[in-house]
N, C-alpha and C positions, 0 to 999 in steps of 0.2 A: 808868435804868441806875444803877450803882453805881461807887464808887471801889475800888481795890485798892492794897495797899502791896507794893512789890518788896522782897522779904525780902533781897535781895543788896545794896541800898542803905540799908535800914533800920538806923538806930544805936541803936534801942531808947530814943531820949531821953524819949519819952513826951509830947512837946509837943502832939501831935494828939489824944490821948484826950480830955483835958478840954474840948476845943473842939467836940467831936462832939455836936450837938444831939439826935440819936437814939440816942446811946450805942452805936453800931454799931463803935466802935474798941475792941478788947479785946487784952489781953495774949495772946500765943501763942508758946510755945517761946522764951522770952526776948526776943522781939521784939513786933511789934504786928500785928494783922489786922483787916481791915474785914468785918463781916458784911454780905454782898450783899444778903441779905433785908431788912435794916434800913436800909441806907444810901440816903438820898433825894437824895444830892449836894447836901444842904442847900437844897433846893427846898421851897415857895416862899419861904422865910424869908430867904435870902441869895441874893446874885448869883452867888457862887462857893462851892465847897466850902471849908469852914473849915479842915479839916485841910490842904489844898492850900496855903492862903493861909499856914498856920502852919509848915509843914514846910521846914526849912532845906536839905534835901537835894535837888537837882534831880533830877527823874525817879522820885523814891521813890514818890510817890502819882500815880497815873495812872488813867484811866477803866478800868473791867473790860471785857473783850472779850465 
């Protein structure tokens, strides 16, 4: 599975982009998006997605459906 960014909650701070070990987070229309085909939820290297741990907006980064 992959993570996704809720564009309604993203503040475009960019904190998530540099912590992504697979470079799955990319700028998109002034905000950020997560490429589902590249996102591994940081497994097996981390216990938790690094973007989720870094994001200051509750509910902004969630598992993709």
